[in-house]
mmCIF file of the C-alpha atoms, coordinates in Angstrom:
data_MODEL
# 
_entry.id   MODEL 
# 
loop_
_atom_site.group_PDB 
_atom_site.id 
_atom_site.type_symbol 
_atom_site.label_atom_id 
_atom_site.label_alt_id 
_atom_site.label_comp_id 
_atom_site.label_asym_id 
_atom_site.label_entity_id 
_atom_site.label_seq_id 
_atom_site.pdbx_PDB_ins_code 
_atom_site.Cartn_x 
_atom_site.Cartn_y 
_atom_site.Cartn_z 
_atom_site.occupancy 
_atom_site.B_iso_or_equiv 
_atom_site.pdbx_formal_charge 
_atom_site.auth_seq_id 
_atom_site.auth_comp_id 
_atom_site.auth_asym_id 
_atom_site.auth_atom_id 
_atom_site.pdbx_PDB_model_num 
ATOM 1   C CA . MET A 1 1   ? -30.858 -188.432 86.241 1.00 0.00 ? 1   MET A CA 1 
ATOM 2   C CA . PHE A 1 2   ? -30.748 -188.064 82.458 1.00 0.00 ? 2   PHE A CA 1 
ATOM 3   C CA . GLU A 1 3   ? -33.021 -187.750 79.435 1.00 0.00 ? 3   GLU A CA 1 
ATOM 4   C CA . GLN A 1 4   ? -32.362 -190.033 76.476 1.00 0.00 ? 4   GLN A CA 1 
ATOM 5   C CA . GLN A 1 5   ? -33.024 -188.987 72.902 1.00 0.00 ? 5   GLN A CA 1 
ATOM 6   C CA . LYS A 1 6   ? -35.344 -190.925 70.573 1.00 0.00 ? 6   LYS A CA 1 
ATOM 7   C CA . THR A 1 7   ? -32.504 -192.548 68.648 1.00 0.00 ? 7   THR A CA 1 
ATOM 8   C CA . LYS A 1 8   ? -32.724 -196.308 68.831 1.00 0.00 ? 8   LYS A CA 1 
ATOM 9   C CA . ILE A 1 9   ? -29.607 -197.901 70.326 1.00 0.00 ? 9   ILE A CA 1 
ATOM 10  C CA . ILE A 1 10  ? -28.594 -201.428 69.438 1.00 0.00 ? 10  ILE A CA 1 
ATOM 11  C CA . LEU A 1 11  ? -25.933 -203.583 71.072 1.00 0.00 ? 11  LEU A CA 1 
ATOM 12  C CA . ALA A 1 12  ? -24.503 -205.851 68.384 1.00 0.00 ? 12  ALA A CA 1 
ATOM 13  C CA . SER A 1 13  ? -23.221 -208.435 70.874 1.00 0.00 ? 13  SER A CA 1 
ATOM 14  C CA . ASN A 1 14  ? -24.376 -211.667 72.510 1.00 0.00 ? 14  ASN A CA 1 
ATOM 15  C CA . SER A 1 15  ? -22.200 -210.966 75.556 1.00 0.00 ? 15  SER A CA 1 
ATOM 16  C CA . LYS A 1 16  ? -24.260 -211.234 78.773 1.00 0.00 ? 16  LYS A CA 1 
ATOM 17  C CA . ILE A 1 17  ? -21.806 -209.085 80.737 1.00 0.00 ? 17  ILE A CA 1 
ATOM 18  C CA . ARG A 1 18  ? -21.894 -206.243 78.140 1.00 0.00 ? 18  ARG A CA 1 
ATOM 19  C CA . ALA A 1 19  ? -25.666 -206.298 78.072 1.00 0.00 ? 19  ALA A CA 1 
ATOM 20  C CA . GLU A 1 20  ? -25.763 -206.220 81.894 1.00 0.00 ? 20  GLU A CA 1 
ATOM 21  C CA . LEU A 1 21  ? -23.299 -203.281 82.062 1.00 0.00 ? 21  LEU A CA 1 
ATOM 22  C CA . LEU A 1 22  ? -25.281 -201.308 79.496 1.00 0.00 ? 22  LEU A CA 1 
ATOM 23  C CA . GLU A 1 23  ? -28.562 -202.102 81.167 1.00 0.00 ? 23  GLU A CA 1 
ATOM 24  C CA . ASN A 1 24  ? -27.191 -200.861 84.456 1.00 0.00 ? 24  ASN A CA 1 
ATOM 25  C CA . THR A 1 25  ? -26.651 -197.391 82.927 1.00 0.00 ? 25  THR A CA 1 
ATOM 26  C CA . GLY A 1 26  ? -30.406 -196.995 82.496 1.00 0.00 ? 26  GLY A CA 1 
ATOM 27  C CA . LEU A 1 27  ? -30.207 -196.580 78.722 1.00 0.00 ? 27  LEU A CA 1 
ATOM 28  C CA . SER A 1 28  ? -32.902 -198.110 76.568 1.00 0.00 ? 28  SER A CA 1 
ATOM 29  C CA . PHE A 1 29  ? -31.465 -200.464 73.931 1.00 0.00 ? 29  PHE A CA 1 
ATOM 30  C CA . GLU A 1 30  ? -32.023 -203.597 71.920 1.00 0.00 ? 30  GLU A CA 1 
ATOM 31  C CA . ILE A 1 31  ? -29.728 -206.596 71.514 1.00 0.00 ? 31  ILE A CA 1 
ATOM 32  C CA . GLN A 1 32  ? -29.020 -207.923 67.978 1.00 0.00 ? 32  GLN A CA 1 
ATOM 33  C CA . PRO A 1 33  ? -25.932 -210.103 67.909 1.00 0.00 ? 33  PRO A CA 1 
ATOM 34  C CA . ALA A 1 34  ? -23.939 -209.897 64.706 1.00 0.00 ? 34  ALA A CA 1 
ATOM 35  C CA . ASN A 1 35  ? -23.299 -213.051 62.676 1.00 0.00 ? 35  ASN A CA 1 
ATOM 36  C CA . VAL A 1 36  ? -19.681 -212.559 61.887 1.00 0.00 ? 36  VAL A CA 1 
ATOM 37  C CA . ASP A 1 37  ? -17.059 -215.214 61.110 1.00 0.00 ? 37  ASP A CA 1 
ATOM 38  C CA . GLU A 1 38  ? -14.491 -213.869 63.595 1.00 0.00 ? 38  GLU A CA 1 
ATOM 39  C CA . ALA A 1 39  ? -12.144 -216.859 63.120 1.00 0.00 ? 39  ALA A CA 1 
ATOM 40  C CA . SER A 1 40  ? -11.723 -216.202 59.426 1.00 0.00 ? 40  SER A CA 1 
ATOM 41  C CA . ILE A 1 41  ? -11.173 -212.502 60.014 1.00 0.00 ? 41  ILE A CA 1 
ATOM 42  C CA . ARG A 1 42  ? -8.573  -213.173 62.668 1.00 0.00 ? 42  ARG A CA 1 
ATOM 43  C CA . GLU A 1 43  ? -6.761  -215.528 60.326 1.00 0.00 ? 43  GLU A CA 1 
ATOM 44  C CA . ILE A 1 44  ? -6.440  -212.784 57.699 1.00 0.00 ? 44  ILE A CA 1 
ATOM 45  C CA . PHE A 1 45  ? -5.023  -210.415 60.377 1.00 0.00 ? 45  PHE A CA 1 
ATOM 46  C CA . LYS A 1 46  ? -2.428  -212.987 61.428 1.00 0.00 ? 46  LYS A CA 1 
ATOM 47  C CA . THR A 1 47  ? -0.870  -212.898 57.942 1.00 0.00 ? 47  THR A CA 1 
ATOM 48  C CA . GLU A 1 48  ? -0.894  -209.119 57.914 1.00 0.00 ? 48  GLU A CA 1 
ATOM 49  C CA . GLU A 1 49  ? 0.691   -208.784 61.364 1.00 0.00 ? 49  GLU A CA 1 
ATOM 50  C CA . MET A 1 50  ? -1.750  -206.104 62.445 1.00 0.00 ? 50  MET A CA 1 
ATOM 51  C CA . ASP A 1 51  ? -1.581  -204.384 65.794 1.00 0.00 ? 51  ASP A CA 1 
ATOM 52  C CA . PRO A 1 52  ? -3.948  -206.126 68.306 1.00 0.00 ? 52  PRO A CA 1 
ATOM 53  C CA . ALA A 1 53  ? -5.819  -202.823 68.859 1.00 0.00 ? 53  ALA A CA 1 
ATOM 54  C CA . ASP A 1 54  ? -6.521  -202.517 65.143 1.00 0.00 ? 54  ASP A CA 1 
ATOM 55  C CA . VAL A 1 55  ? -7.736  -206.140 65.057 1.00 0.00 ? 55  VAL A CA 1 
ATOM 56  C CA . ALA A 1 56  ? -10.177 -205.407 67.899 1.00 0.00 ? 56  ALA A CA 1 
ATOM 57  C CA . GLU A 1 57  ? -11.448 -202.255 66.254 1.00 0.00 ? 57  GLU A CA 1 
ATOM 58  C CA . VAL A 1 58  ? -11.963 -203.896 62.848 1.00 0.00 ? 58  VAL A CA 1 
ATOM 59  C CA . LEU A 1 59  ? -13.896 -206.756 64.427 1.00 0.00 ? 59  LEU A CA 1 
ATOM 60  C CA . ALA A 1 60  ? -16.050 -204.333 66.418 1.00 0.00 ? 60  ALA A CA 1 
ATOM 61  C CA . GLU A 1 61  ? -16.699 -202.265 63.305 1.00 0.00 ? 61  GLU A CA 1 
ATOM 62  C CA . THR A 1 62  ? -17.590 -205.341 61.227 1.00 0.00 ? 62  THR A CA 1 
ATOM 63  C CA . LYS A 1 63  ? -20.202 -206.436 63.788 1.00 0.00 ? 63  LYS A CA 1 
ATOM 64  C CA . ALA A 1 64  ? -21.729 -202.926 64.083 1.00 0.00 ? 64  ALA A CA 1 
ATOM 65  C CA . THR A 1 65  ? -21.806 -202.410 60.357 1.00 0.00 ? 65  THR A CA 1 
ATOM 66  C CA . GLU A 1 66  ? -23.610 -205.661 59.748 1.00 0.00 ? 66  GLU A CA 1 
ATOM 67  C CA . ILE A 1 67  ? -26.416 -204.719 62.166 1.00 0.00 ? 67  ILE A CA 1 
ATOM 68  C CA . SER A 1 68  ? -26.528 -201.099 60.941 1.00 0.00 ? 68  SER A CA 1 
ATOM 69  C CA . LYS A 1 69  ? -27.401 -202.261 57.450 1.00 0.00 ? 69  LYS A CA 1 
ATOM 70  C CA . LYS A 1 70  ? -30.620 -203.814 58.795 1.00 0.00 ? 70  LYS A CA 1 
ATOM 71  C CA . ASN A 1 71  ? -31.480 -200.861 61.065 1.00 0.00 ? 71  ASN A CA 1 
ATOM 72  C CA . PRO A 1 72  ? -31.477 -197.450 59.372 1.00 0.00 ? 72  PRO A CA 1 
ATOM 73  C CA . ASP A 1 73  ? -30.978 -194.463 61.680 1.00 0.00 ? 73  ASP A CA 1 
ATOM 74  C CA . ALA A 1 74  ? -30.213 -196.675 64.678 1.00 0.00 ? 74  ALA A CA 1 
ATOM 75  C CA . LEU A 1 75  ? -27.045 -196.155 66.706 1.00 0.00 ? 75  LEU A CA 1 
ATOM 76  C CA . VAL A 1 76  ? -25.245 -199.518 66.694 1.00 0.00 ? 76  VAL A CA 1 
ATOM 77  C CA . ILE A 1 77  ? -22.596 -200.473 69.280 1.00 0.00 ? 77  ILE A CA 1 
ATOM 78  C CA . GLY A 1 78  ? -20.022 -202.981 68.105 1.00 0.00 ? 78  GLY A CA 1 
ATOM 79  C CA . CYS A 1 79  ? -17.511 -204.451 70.587 1.00 0.00 ? 79  CYS A CA 1 
ATOM 80  C CA . ASP A 1 80  ? -14.570 -206.794 70.567 1.00 0.00 ? 80  ASP A CA 1 
ATOM 81  C CA . GLN A 1 81  ? -11.792 -207.801 72.917 1.00 0.00 ? 81  GLN A CA 1 
ATOM 82  C CA . ILE A 1 82  ? -8.330  -209.150 72.092 1.00 0.00 ? 82  ILE A CA 1 
ATOM 83  C CA . LEU A 1 83  ? -5.986  -210.938 74.481 1.00 0.00 ? 83  LEU A CA 1 
ATOM 84  C CA . ALA A 1 84  ? -2.302  -210.590 73.610 1.00 0.00 ? 84  ALA A CA 1 
ATOM 85  C CA . LEU A 1 85  ? 0.660   -212.239 75.251 1.00 0.00 ? 85  LEU A CA 1 
ATOM 86  C CA . GLY A 1 86  ? 3.572   -210.525 73.577 1.00 0.00 ? 86  GLY A CA 1 
ATOM 87  C CA . ASP A 1 87  ? 3.043   -211.097 69.815 1.00 0.00 ? 87  ASP A CA 1 
ATOM 88  C CA . GLU A 1 88  ? 0.642   -213.977 70.342 1.00 0.00 ? 88  GLU A CA 1 
ATOM 89  C CA . ILE A 1 89  ? -3.093  -213.280 70.127 1.00 0.00 ? 89  ILE A CA 1 
ATOM 90  C CA . PHE A 1 90  ? -5.355  -215.703 71.956 1.00 0.00 ? 90  PHE A CA 1 
ATOM 91  C CA . GLU A 1 91  ? -8.819  -216.894 70.865 1.00 0.00 ? 91  GLU A CA 1 
ATOM 92  C CA . LYS A 1 92  ? -11.722 -218.242 72.906 1.00 0.00 ? 92  LYS A CA 1 
ATOM 93  C CA . PRO A 1 93  ? -10.989 -221.840 73.870 1.00 0.00 ? 93  PRO A CA 1 
ATOM 94  C CA . LYS A 1 94  ? -13.145 -224.370 72.068 1.00 0.00 ? 94  LYS A CA 1 
ATOM 95  C CA . ASN A 1 95  ? -12.982 -226.907 74.873 1.00 0.00 ? 95  ASN A CA 1 
ATOM 96  C CA . ARG A 1 96  ? -11.661 -227.427 78.364 1.00 0.00 ? 96  ARG A CA 1 
ATOM 97  C CA . ASP A 1 97  ? -8.316  -228.764 77.158 1.00 0.00 ? 97  ASP A CA 1 
ATOM 98  C CA . GLU A 1 98  ? -7.670  -225.591 75.204 1.00 0.00 ? 98  GLU A CA 1 
ATOM 99  C CA . ALA A 1 99  ? -8.729  -223.522 78.208 1.00 0.00 ? 99  ALA A CA 1 
ATOM 100 C CA . GLN A 1 100 ? -6.260  -225.398 80.444 1.00 0.00 ? 100 GLN A CA 1 
ATOM 101 C CA . ASN A 1 101 ? -3.440  -224.909 77.961 1.00 0.00 ? 101 ASN A CA 1 
ATOM 102 C CA . ALA A 1 102 ? -4.155  -221.215 77.684 1.00 0.00 ? 102 ALA A CA 1 
ATOM 103 C CA . LEU A 1 103 ? -4.169  -220.748 81.444 1.00 0.00 ? 103 LEU A CA 1 
ATOM 104 C CA . PHE A 1 104 ? -0.894  -222.617 81.830 1.00 0.00 ? 104 PHE A CA 1 
ATOM 105 C CA . LYS A 1 105 ? 0.628   -220.436 79.143 1.00 0.00 ? 105 LYS A CA 1 
ATOM 106 C CA . LEU A 1 106 ? -0.542  -217.253 80.938 1.00 0.00 ? 106 LEU A CA 1 
ATOM 107 C CA . ARG A 1 107 ? 0.402   -218.182 84.480 1.00 0.00 ? 107 ARG A CA 1 
ATOM 108 C CA . GLY A 1 108 ? 3.173   -216.074 86.015 1.00 0.00 ? 108 GLY A CA 1 
ATOM 109 C CA . LYS A 1 109 ? 3.093   -213.669 83.065 1.00 0.00 ? 109 LYS A CA 1 
ATOM 110 C CA . THR A 1 110 ? 1.575   -210.345 82.207 1.00 0.00 ? 110 THR A CA 1 
ATOM 111 C CA . HIS A 1 111 ? -0.857  -210.204 79.295 1.00 0.00 ? 111 HIS A CA 1 
ATOM 112 C CA . THR A 1 112 ? -2.792  -207.381 77.709 1.00 0.00 ? 112 THR A CA 1 
ATOM 113 C CA . LEU A 1 113 ? -6.511  -207.061 77.107 1.00 0.00 ? 113 LEU A CA 1 
ATOM 114 C CA . ILE A 1 114 ? -7.512  -204.670 74.353 1.00 0.00 ? 114 ILE A CA 1 
ATOM 115 C CA . SER A 1 115 ? -11.218 -203.718 74.409 1.00 0.00 ? 115 SER A CA 1 
ATOM 116 C CA . ALA A 1 116 ? -12.678 -201.833 71.467 1.00 0.00 ? 116 ALA A CA 1 
ATOM 117 C CA . ILE A 1 117 ? -15.988 -200.046 70.853 1.00 0.00 ? 117 ILE A CA 1 
ATOM 118 C CA . VAL A 1 118 ? -17.138 -198.816 67.447 1.00 0.00 ? 118 VAL A CA 1 
ATOM 119 C CA . LEU A 1 119 ? -20.387 -196.854 66.890 1.00 0.00 ? 119 LEU A CA 1 
ATOM 120 C CA . VAL A 1 120 ? -22.011 -197.046 63.483 1.00 0.00 ? 120 VAL A CA 1 
ATOM 121 C CA . LYS A 1 121 ? -25.044 -195.142 62.191 1.00 0.00 ? 121 LYS A CA 1 
ATOM 122 C CA . ASN A 1 122 ? -26.390 -195.588 58.685 1.00 0.00 ? 122 ASN A CA 1 
ATOM 123 C CA . ASN A 1 123 ? -23.353 -197.757 57.770 1.00 0.00 ? 123 ASN A CA 1 
ATOM 124 C CA . GLU A 1 124 ? -20.907 -194.986 58.764 1.00 0.00 ? 124 GLU A CA 1 
ATOM 125 C CA . VAL A 1 125 ? -18.498 -195.129 61.653 1.00 0.00 ? 125 VAL A CA 1 
ATOM 126 C CA . ILE A 1 126 ? -19.139 -192.145 63.914 1.00 0.00 ? 126 ILE A CA 1 
ATOM 127 C CA . TRP A 1 127 ? -16.844 -193.061 66.780 1.00 0.00 ? 127 TRP A CA 1 
ATOM 128 C CA . ARG A 1 128 ? -14.197 -195.630 67.641 1.00 0.00 ? 128 ARG A CA 1 
ATOM 129 C CA . TYR A 1 129 ? -12.279 -196.268 70.853 1.00 0.00 ? 129 TYR A CA 1 
ATOM 130 C CA . SER A 1 130 ? -9.933  -198.860 72.280 1.00 0.00 ? 130 SER A CA 1 
ATOM 131 C CA . GLU A 1 131 ? -8.344  -199.171 75.698 1.00 0.00 ? 131 GLU A CA 1 
ATOM 132 C CA . ASN A 1 132 ? -5.782  -201.538 77.226 1.00 0.00 ? 132 ASN A CA 1 
ATOM 133 C CA . ALA A 1 133 ? -5.461  -203.283 80.561 1.00 0.00 ? 133 ALA A CA 1 
ATOM 134 C CA . ASN A 1 134 ? -2.469  -205.276 81.761 1.00 0.00 ? 134 ASN A CA 1 
ATOM 135 C CA . LEU A 1 135 ? -3.046  -208.351 83.938 1.00 0.00 ? 135 LEU A CA 1 
ATOM 136 C CA . LYS A 1 136 ? -0.513  -210.525 85.704 1.00 0.00 ? 136 LYS A CA 1 
ATOM 137 C CA . MET A 1 137 ? -1.342  -214.046 86.801 1.00 0.00 ? 137 MET A CA 1 
ATOM 138 C CA . HIS A 1 138 ? 0.371   -215.594 89.768 1.00 0.00 ? 138 HIS A CA 1 
ATOM 139 C CA . GLU A 1 139 ? 2.369   -218.838 89.575 1.00 0.00 ? 139 GLU A CA 1 
ATOM 140 C CA . PHE A 1 140 ? -0.530  -221.080 90.478 1.00 0.00 ? 140 PHE A CA 1 
ATOM 141 C CA . SER A 1 141 ? -0.014  -224.835 90.857 1.00 0.00 ? 141 SER A CA 1 
ATOM 142 C CA . PRO A 1 142 ? -1.547  -227.516 88.612 1.00 0.00 ? 142 PRO A CA 1 
ATOM 143 C CA . GLU A 1 143 ? -3.680  -228.546 91.632 1.00 0.00 ? 143 GLU A CA 1 
ATOM 144 C CA . PHE A 1 144 ? -5.009  -224.984 91.979 1.00 0.00 ? 144 PHE A CA 1 
ATOM 145 C CA . LEU A 1 145 ? -5.829  -224.873 88.272 1.00 0.00 ? 145 LEU A CA 1 
ATOM 146 C CA . GLY A 1 146 ? -7.713  -228.202 88.477 1.00 0.00 ? 146 GLY A CA 1 
ATOM 147 C CA . GLN A 1 147 ? -9.787  -226.888 91.370 1.00 0.00 ? 147 GLN A CA 1 
ATOM 148 C CA . TYR A 1 148 ? -10.457 -223.606 89.563 1.00 0.00 ? 148 TYR A CA 1 
ATOM 149 C CA . MET A 1 149 ? -11.628 -225.333 86.359 1.00 0.00 ? 149 MET A CA 1 
ATOM 150 C CA . ALA A 1 150 ? -13.844 -227.745 88.304 1.00 0.00 ? 150 ALA A CA 1 
ATOM 151 C CA . LEU A 1 151 ? -15.428 -224.848 90.166 1.00 0.00 ? 151 LEU A CA 1 
ATOM 152 C CA . CYS A 1 152 ? -16.055 -222.738 87.023 1.00 0.00 ? 152 CYS A CA 1 
ATOM 153 C CA . GLY A 1 153 ? -17.231 -225.477 84.729 1.00 0.00 ? 153 GLY A CA 1 
ATOM 154 C CA . ASP A 1 154 ? -17.837 -224.608 81.044 1.00 0.00 ? 154 ASP A CA 1 
ATOM 155 C CA . LYS A 1 155 ? -18.272 -220.922 81.839 1.00 0.00 ? 155 LYS A CA 1 
ATOM 156 C CA . ILE A 1 156 ? -14.552 -220.462 81.225 1.00 0.00 ? 156 ILE A CA 1 
ATOM 157 C CA . LEU A 1 157 ? -15.174 -221.227 77.566 1.00 0.00 ? 157 LEU A CA 1 
ATOM 158 C CA . SER A 1 158 ? -17.052 -217.893 77.170 1.00 0.00 ? 158 SER A CA 1 
ATOM 159 C CA . SER A 1 159 ? -13.926 -215.861 77.855 1.00 0.00 ? 159 SER A CA 1 
ATOM 160 C CA . VAL A 1 160 ? -10.902 -215.393 75.575 1.00 0.00 ? 160 VAL A CA 1 
ATOM 161 C CA . GLY A 1 161 ? -8.608  -215.875 78.561 1.00 0.00 ? 161 GLY A CA 1 
ATOM 162 C CA . ALA A 1 162 ? -10.659 -218.730 80.019 1.00 0.00 ? 162 ALA A CA 1 
ATOM 163 C CA . TYR A 1 163 ? -11.402 -216.669 83.113 1.00 0.00 ? 163 TYR A CA 1 
ATOM 164 C CA . GLN A 1 164 ? -14.196 -214.432 84.428 1.00 0.00 ? 164 GLN A CA 1 
ATOM 165 C CA . LEU A 1 165 ? -12.734 -211.631 86.474 1.00 0.00 ? 165 LEU A CA 1 
ATOM 166 C CA . GLU A 1 166 ? -16.119 -210.704 87.913 1.00 0.00 ? 166 GLU A CA 1 
ATOM 167 C CA . SER A 1 167 ? -16.308 -214.191 89.456 1.00 0.00 ? 167 SER A CA 1 
ATOM 168 C CA . PHE A 1 168 ? -13.899 -216.882 90.523 1.00 0.00 ? 168 PHE A CA 1 
ATOM 169 C CA . GLY A 1 169 ? -11.369 -215.779 87.899 1.00 0.00 ? 169 GLY A CA 1 
ATOM 170 C CA . ILE A 1 170 ? -10.119 -213.080 90.239 1.00 0.00 ? 170 ILE A CA 1 
ATOM 171 C CA . HIS A 1 171 ? -8.226  -215.777 92.152 1.00 0.00 ? 171 HIS A CA 1 
ATOM 172 C CA . LEU A 1 172 ? -5.843  -216.261 89.152 1.00 0.00 ? 172 LEU A CA 1 
ATOM 173 C CA . PHE A 1 173 ? -4.353  -212.764 89.378 1.00 0.00 ? 173 PHE A CA 1 
ATOM 174 C CA . GLU A 1 174 ? -1.533  -211.154 91.201 1.00 0.00 ? 174 GLU A CA 1 
ATOM 175 C CA . GLU A 1 175 ? -1.841  -207.657 89.711 1.00 0.00 ? 175 GLU A CA 1 
ATOM 176 C CA . ILE A 1 176 ? -4.228  -205.735 87.433 1.00 0.00 ? 176 ILE A CA 1 
ATOM 177 C CA . LYS A 1 177 ? -3.515  -202.386 85.861 1.00 0.00 ? 177 LYS A CA 1 
ATOM 178 C CA . GLY A 1 178 ? -6.274  -200.771 83.957 1.00 0.00 ? 178 GLY A CA 1 
ATOM 179 C CA . ASP A 1 179 ? -9.957  -199.911 83.974 1.00 0.00 ? 179 ASP A CA 1 
ATOM 180 C CA . TYR A 1 180 ? -12.255 -202.616 85.343 1.00 0.00 ? 180 TYR A CA 1 
ATOM 181 C CA . PHE A 1 181 ? -14.805 -202.228 82.517 1.00 0.00 ? 181 PHE A CA 1 
ATOM 182 C CA . THR A 1 182 ? -12.018 -202.546 79.947 1.00 0.00 ? 182 THR A CA 1 
ATOM 183 C CA . VAL A 1 183 ? -11.080 -205.874 81.522 1.00 0.00 ? 183 VAL A CA 1 
ATOM 184 C CA . LEU A 1 184 ? -14.726 -206.970 81.141 1.00 0.00 ? 184 LEU A CA 1 
ATOM 185 C CA . GLY A 1 185 ? -14.576 -206.083 77.454 1.00 0.00 ? 185 GLY A CA 1 
ATOM 186 C CA . PHE A 1 186 ? -16.646 -202.941 77.473 1.00 0.00 ? 186 PHE A CA 1 
ATOM 187 C CA . PRO A 1 187 ? -14.988 -199.542 78.307 1.00 0.00 ? 187 PRO A CA 1 
ATOM 188 C CA . ILE A 1 188 ? -18.330 -198.086 79.067 1.00 0.00 ? 188 ILE A CA 1 
ATOM 189 C CA . LEU A 1 189 ? -17.185 -194.833 80.710 1.00 0.00 ? 189 LEU A CA 1 
ATOM 190 C CA . ALA A 1 190 ? -15.710 -193.678 77.394 1.00 0.00 ? 190 ALA A CA 1 
ATOM 191 C CA . LEU A 1 191 ? -18.919 -194.656 75.585 1.00 0.00 ? 191 LEU A CA 1 
ATOM 192 C CA . LEU A 1 192 ? -21.120 -192.713 77.984 1.00 0.00 ? 192 LEU A CA 1 
ATOM 193 C CA . LYS A 1 193 ? -18.848 -189.661 77.649 1.00 0.00 ? 193 LYS A CA 1 
ATOM 194 C CA . PHE A 1 194 ? -19.250 -189.718 73.924 1.00 0.00 ? 194 PHE A CA 1 
ATOM 195 C CA . LEU A 1 195 ? -23.044 -190.170 74.102 1.00 0.00 ? 195 LEU A CA 1 
ATOM 196 C CA . ARG A 1 196 ? -23.287 -187.186 76.377 1.00 0.00 ? 196 ARG A CA 1 
ATOM 197 C CA . SER A 1 197 ? -21.059 -185.061 74.140 1.00 0.00 ? 197 SER A CA 1 
ATOM 198 C CA . LYS A 1 198 ? -23.265 -185.714 71.109 1.00 0.00 ? 198 LYS A CA 1 
ATOM 199 C CA . GLY A 1 199 ? -26.597 -185.306 72.898 1.00 0.00 ? 199 GLY A CA 1 
ATOM 200 C CA . TYR A 1 200 ? -27.691 -188.924 72.913 1.00 0.00 ? 200 TYR A CA 1 
ATOM 201 C CA . THR A 1 201 ? -28.063 -188.556 76.637 1.00 0.00 ? 201 THR A CA 1 
ATOM 202 C CA . LYS A 1 202 ? -28.333 -185.510 78.865 1.00 0.00 ? 202 LYS A CA 1 
ATOM 203 C CA . SER A 1 203 ? -26.906 -185.555 82.320 1.00 0.00 ? 203 SER A CA 1 
# 
């Protein structure tokens, strides 16, 4: 299969799906979620009118850098995902009412998910990558949305778009254009390609 180098790899994320995707690759890694005030950082970006891809990359870099400071010589993976509907950037809903409002706003429209990965080693960025996916929701009815929310429960609060594409969230969509892993917030194929190119893994 492949031989992994001795370099310690750390995933600076508390995302269960990212951890599962990385674990499925067979790589050995640790999980150390970064303690970053994302809301404050996003507020700064709103005033500067930054491109959503830049916002995602800066947040991913901030997370990876924080963990890198505590782990010399480790390869730290920082990730972030931004949902943009036109010029509006969405945040994770704080409660079910916010989730419902977000889903009503997205229905019948195409939004963009921007997923970013930044690798940091010894406090220096050695690689950054972002990728987009475009998703169109169908014109679901209020009754459908009520059933969906009842079925999913509070799990919808863990996603910026209040949906989990790998589960019941797939029923919300009419069309998806883009890489599946990018939609899940972790464009892992690009990550594995970079790791192979630099000798972190050998295929």
